[in-house]
C-alpha positions as CSV (number, residue, x, y, z in Angstrom):
1,M,121.6,81.9,117.8
2,S,121.1,79.7,114.9
3,E,124.2,78.0,112.9
4,L,123.4,79.8,109.3
5,A,123.2,83.2,111.5
6,V,126.9,82.6,112.9
7,Q,127.8,82.2,109.4
8,L,126.3,85.4,108.0
9,F,128.2,87.2,110.8
10,E,131.3,86.2,110.6
11,S,131.5,85.9,106.4
12,G,130.1,90.2,106.6
13,A,127.0,89.3,105.2
14,F,125.2,91.3,108.0
15,G,127.9,94.3,107.8
16,E,127.4,94.6,104.2
17,A,123.8,94.3,104.2
18,I,124.0,97.4,106.5
19,W,126.6,98.9,104.2
20,A,123.6,98.3,101.1
21,T,120.9,100.0,103.4
22,V,122.5,103.4,104.1
23,Y,124.2,103.5,101.0
24,M,120.9,103.4,99.4
25,T,118.6,105.0,101.7
26,V,121.5,108.5,101.4
27,L,121.9,108.5,97.8
28,S,118.2,108.6,97.1
29,T,116.6,110.6,100.0
30,A,119.3,112.9,98.6
31,I,119.0,112.9,95.1
32,A,115.3,113.3,96.1
33,Y,115.8,116.4,98.0
34,L,117.2,117.6,94.0
35,F,113.9,117.4,92.9
36,G,111.2,117.4,95.8
37,L,113.0,120.9,98.0
38,P,112.0,122.8,94.8
39,L,109.0,121.0,94.2
40,G,107.8,121.7,97.7
41,T,109.3,125.1,97.2
42,L,107.2,125.7,94.7
43,L,103.5,124.4,95.9
44,Y,104.1,126.3,98.7
45,A,104.7,129.6,96.4
46,T,102.1,129.6,94.3
47,D,99.7,128.1,97.3
48,R,96.7,131.4,97.6
49,G,98.6,133.6,100.1
50,G,102.1,132.6,98.6
51,V,104.9,135.2,97.9
52,M,104.2,134.2,93.6
53,Q,100.7,133.1,94.1
54,C,99.3,131.0,90.9
55,L,96.5,128.5,91.5
56,W,96.7,126.0,88.1
57,L,100.0,125.4,88.4
58,N,99.5,124.5,92.3
59,R,97.3,122.5,91.2
60,V,99.0,121.0,88.7
61,A,101.7,120.4,91.1
62,G,99.4,118.9,94.1
63,T,97.9,116.6,91.7
64,L,100.8,115.4,90.7
65,V,102.6,115.0,94.3
66,N,99.3,113.6,95.1
67,L,98.9,111.2,92.3
68,V,102.6,109.4,93.1
69,R,102.0,108.9,96.2
70,S,98.8,107.5,96.7
71,I,100.3,105.0,95.3
72,P,101.6,101.9,97.2
73,F,105.2,101.5,97.4
74,I,105.5,98.1,96.5
75,V,103.0,98.7,93.3
76,V,105.8,101.5,92.2
77,M,108.5,99.3,92.3
78,F,106.7,97.6,89.9
79,A,104.8,100.5,87.7
80,F,108.4,102.0,87.6
81,L,111.1,99.6,86.6
82,P,111.4,100.7,83.3
83,L,111.6,103.7,83.8
84,A,114.7,102.5,86.3
85,R,116.0,100.4,83.0
86,A,116.2,103.1,81.4
87,I,118.0,105.0,83.6
88,V,120.5,102.8,84.7
89,G,119.8,99.8,82.5
90,T,119.3,97.7,84.3
91,S,115.3,96.8,86.0
92,V,117.2,94.7,89.2
93,G,119.9,95.4,91.7
94,N,120.4,98.3,94.2
95,R,120.7,100.8,91.2
96,A,117.6,99.7,90.1
97,M,116.3,99.9,93.3
98,V,118.1,103.9,94.0
99,V,115.5,105.2,91.2
100,L,112.6,103.7,92.3
101,L,112.8,105.0,95.9
102,V,113.7,108.2,94.5
103,V,110.5,108.3,92.9
104,A,108.6,107.3,95.8
105,A,110.8,109.8,98.2
106,T,110.3,113.0,95.8
107,P,106.8,114.0,96.2
108,Y,107.0,112.8,100.0
109,V,109.8,115.0,100.8
110,A,107.5,117.9,98.2
111,R,105.0,117.8,100.7
112,M,107.1,117.2,104.2
113,T,109.0,121.0,102.4
114,E,105.9,122.2,102.0
115,S,104.6,121.5,105.3
116,S,108.1,123.2,106.7
117,L,108.1,126.8,105.0
118,K,104.4,126.6,106.1
119,E,105.7,127.5,109.3
120,V,107.4,130.5,108.7
121,D,105.9,133.2,110.9
122,A,104.3,136.0,107.9
123,G,105.3,139.0,110.3
124,V,109.3,137.9,108.9
125,I,107.8,137.3,105.4
126,E,106.0,141.3,105.6
127,A,108.8,142.7,106.5
128,A,111.0,141.3,103.2
129,K,108.7,142.4,101.2
130,A,107.5,146.0,103.7
131,M,111.8,145.9,101.9
132,G,111.1,145.7,98.1
133,A,113.0,142.4,98.1
134,S,111.1,140.5,95.2
135,P,109.1,137.0,95.4
136,F,112.4,135.3,94.5
137,R,114.7,136.3,96.7
138,I,112.2,136.4,100.0
139,V,112.0,132.3,99.5
140,V,114.9,132.0,99.2
141,K,117.2,134.5,101.5
142,V,114.0,134.7,104.2
143,I,112.0,131.9,103.8
144,L,114.4,129.2,103.2
145,P,116.8,130.1,106.0
146,E,113.8,130.7,108.7
147,A,112.8,127.0,107.9
148,K,116.3,125.4,107.8
149,P,115.1,123.7,111.0
150,S,112.1,122.1,110.7
151,L,113.5,121.1,107.3
152,I,116.0,119.2,108.5
153,V,113.5,117.4,111.2
154,G,111.7,116.5,107.8
155,A,114.9,115.4,106.5
156,V,115.1,112.7,109.1
157,I,111.7,111.5,108.7
158,S,111.7,111.0,105.0
159,T,115.1,109.4,105.4
160,V,113.2,107.2,107.9
161,T,110.6,106.7,105.6
162,V,113.2,105.9,102.7
163,I,115.0,103.1,104.8
164,G,111.6,101.1,105.9
165,Y,111.3,101.0,101.8
166,T,114.7,99.6,101.1
167,A,113.6,96.6,103.0
168,M,112.0,95.5,100.0
169,S,114.9,95.7,98.0
170,A,115.3,92.1,97.7
171,T,111.9,91.9,96.0
172,I,114.2,93.1,92.5
173,G,117.2,91.4,93.4
174,G,118.8,94.0,95.5
175,T,120.7,93.4,98.6
176,G,120.4,95.4,102.4
177,L,119.1,94.2,105.3
178,G,115.7,93.4,104.0
179,Q,117.5,90.8,102.1
180,I,118.6,89.5,104.5
181,A,115.7,88.9,106.9
182,Q,113.7,87.8,103.9
183,I,116.2,85.1,102.2
184,F,117.6,84.0,105.4
185,G,115.5,84.8,107.6
186,Y,112.1,84.3,106.4
187,T,112.6,81.8,103.6
188,R,114.3,79.2,106.2
189,N,112.4,80.0,108.9
190,K,115.2,81.6,111.0
191,Q,113.7,83.4,113.4
192,D,116.6,85.0,115.2
193,I,117.9,86.2,111.8
194,V,115.2,87.8,111.0
195,W,115.0,89.8,114.2
196,L,118.7,90.5,114.5
197,S,117.7,92.2,111.3
198,V,115.0,94.3,112.5
199,L,117.6,95.3,115.3
200,F,120.1,96.3,112.9
201,L,117.1,98.4,111.1
202,V,116.2,99.6,114.7
203,I,120.0,101.4,115.3
204,V,121.0,103.1,111.7
205,V,117.3,104.4,112.2
206,Q,118.3,106.1,115.0
207,V,121.8,106.6,113.9
208,F,119.8,108.7,111.5
209,Q,117.6,110.3,114.3
210,E,119.4,111.5,116.8
211,T,122.4,112.8,114.1
212,G,119.7,115.1,112.3
213,M,117.6,116.3,115.8
214,L,120.6,116.7,116.9
215,V,121.7,119.2,114.0
216,A,118.4,120.6,113.8
217,R,118.5,121.8,117.3
218,L,122.3,123.6,116.6
219,T,120.2,125.2,114.3
220,D,117.8,126.1,115.9
221,K,118.5,130.4,116.4
222,R,115.3,130.4,118.7
223,L,117.3,127.6,121.2
224,S,120.5,129.7,119.7
225,A,119.0,132.4,121.8
226,G,117.4,131.6,124.6
227,R,121.0,129.6,125.3
228,K,122.4,133.2,125.0
229,N,119.8,134.7,126.9
230,K,120.9,133.0,130.2
231,K,124.4,133.1,129.8
232,T,123.3,136.9,129.6
233,E,121.0,136.3,133.2
234,K,123.9,135.0,135.0
235,I,126.4,137.4,134.3
236,P,126.7,139.7,137.6
237,Q,125.1,143.1,137.0
238,N,126.3,146.3,138.2
239,G,129.6,144.5,140.6
240,N,127.0,142.5,142.5
């Protein structure tokens, strides 16, 4: 390990970089879901055959989502810097980076949400309609709860994607593991620092991945029902 890498460890630079990466990831993903979850639900509900079918609205919303999604993140960063400056008062640093991450992640979250909602069994929706439930109530009380495990898996995938975006934070003066890898590793030809940054990024991704998948399994009613059935099968019948 190089002397510079040791200095970065001793000064706590790696710890601060990990915290900055986690901070930007969690905050930007959470805000992206505030916008992306309703937008994805709108895309699903207004699609052909949806509970609130409105094709013109679906096309307008879908076009906007596809437009932003088609732009590479590095281009999004430079294109939306004025927006970041207008919202947080600066176009550099982690605060500006959070705004840019939200812009890039929101359409991605919307499509992930739409995909998750499409996995809900049509029979459940038809049953709710037969009971006279309104379209809004069907979405809120039936579709979203039924899609919860898939939505959580989608959130994990979205979070991991955002972690990858944070690696570009150094481009606008932000911090994080991407900055460590670029400023102290690549520009100074210190490959050990680059690979240490990669290692810590992998660890962060695995923590988010495993935690999210555990929550998804715990909230999956099908798995819970399967576990209950297995327990029931083990209970002796007729005193045997």
